[in-house]
N, C-alpha and C positions, 0 to 999 in steps of 0.2 A: 262420468266417473273416471274414464280412461284419461281424460285431460287433467283431472286433479292428480292422478297418480304420476303423470309425466311432470307436472309442475312441482310436486313434492319431491320427486326423485331428483329433478334438476337442482332444486334448492339445496337438497342434502349434499349433492356432489359439489356444488359451489362452496357450501359451508365447510365440508371436509377439506377441500383444497385450500381454502383460506386458513383454516386452523393449522394445516401442515406447513403452509408457507410461513405463518407467524412463528410456529415452533422452530422451523429451520432458521429463520432470521434471528430469533432470540438466541439460538445456539451459536450462530455466526457472530453475533454481537459479543457473546460471552467468550468465544474463541479469540476474537480480536482484542478483547480486554486482557485475557490471560497471556497472550503472546506479546502484548505491549505495542501492538500495531498503531493504536491511536496515540500513545505517548510518542512513538517515533515520528508520526506526522507532525506533532507539535514541536518536537525537537528540530525537525527539518525546517519548520517555519521560523523558529528562533535563529537557526543558523543563517537562513536567508536574510532575516532582518539585520543580523550582524554584518553580513556581506554588503547590504545596502547602506548601512549607517555611514561609512566613510565617504559615500558619494554625495552626501548632503552636508551643508554647513551646520555649525553648532546650534544656531537658532532654529533649525528644522528638526532637531532631535526629539523635542517633546511631541511634535506632530507625528513623527515616525512611531514613537512609542504608543500613542493613542491609536494609530492605525493598526499596530501590532495587537493591541488589546482587543480591537474590534473584530479581528479575524474569527470566523465561526467555523468550527470543525464539524458541527452537526450535519451539514450538507455532505461533507466529505465522508463522514461515517456512513450515512445512508447509501451513498454511491458505492463505497467499498463493500458494504454488505450485499448490495444488489449484484455487484461484479462477482463476488464469491458464490452467491446463491446460484448464479447462472452456470458456474463451472463445477460445483460440488453437490453431490447428493446429500440428503440429510444423514445417511449412514456414514458417509465420509466425514462430514462435519463432526458427528458424534465420536468417531474414531480419533479425530484430531484432538477433540476436547478431552477425551480419555487419556490420550498420550501426553498432551501438554499439561494435564493436571497431575501426572505422575511425577515422582522424584526425578526421573531421567529427563522428562520433558521440561520441567522447571529448570534443571541444570543446563539444558541446551538453550533455553530462552535467555538465560543469564550470559551465556558465552556467545550467542549469536551476534550481538553488535560488534564485538571485537573481531570475530571471524569475518564479518562483512567488511569492516574497516580495512583489515589486512588484505582481504581479497580484492578490494577496490584499489588499494595501493599497488598490489602485484599486477592487477589488470592494467593500471595506468602505465607502469614501467614496461610491461610486455607490449602494450599498444605502441608506446613511443619507440621501442626497439624494432618492432615490426615495420612501423612507418619509416624509420631510418633506413632499414634494409630495402624496402620497396623504392624509396627515393633514390638510393644509391644504384639499384638495378635499373631504374628508369634513366638515370644519368648516363650509365654505360651504354644505353641504347640511343643516346643523343637527345633525351627529353629533359628539360629543366623545369622544375616546379615553379608555379607562379608564386610571387611573394604574398604572404598572408598578412 
């Protein structure tokens, strides 16, 4: 009888944990949909294909397009959900869902790509300026950078 109680209790614990994990993963999936994370991944893939396209001759372009069509984001989606599940509690995921479902959250989502683009441009400029300063300081100490 004691063994049956242990087995049943263990089963219930595993079942509840699985339900909670499914619920959390479903919420994460919804969150990533709402924030456009999956669309962004597809846009980045499109941008990559545009960068690769000039590297190949005209006759290779149809092959490149077929490869692009065959890219599967389902694996990436699962991996992104697992990554987020590792770092966020279900309560945190729910709070993000609530926020990004609000008018303010939707407004931020719309503005985020532009803010990220401008931030990357600023970061690029800042990085080049800092690199130039460092190289100049190294030169004053008698060190010349290697040609890149």
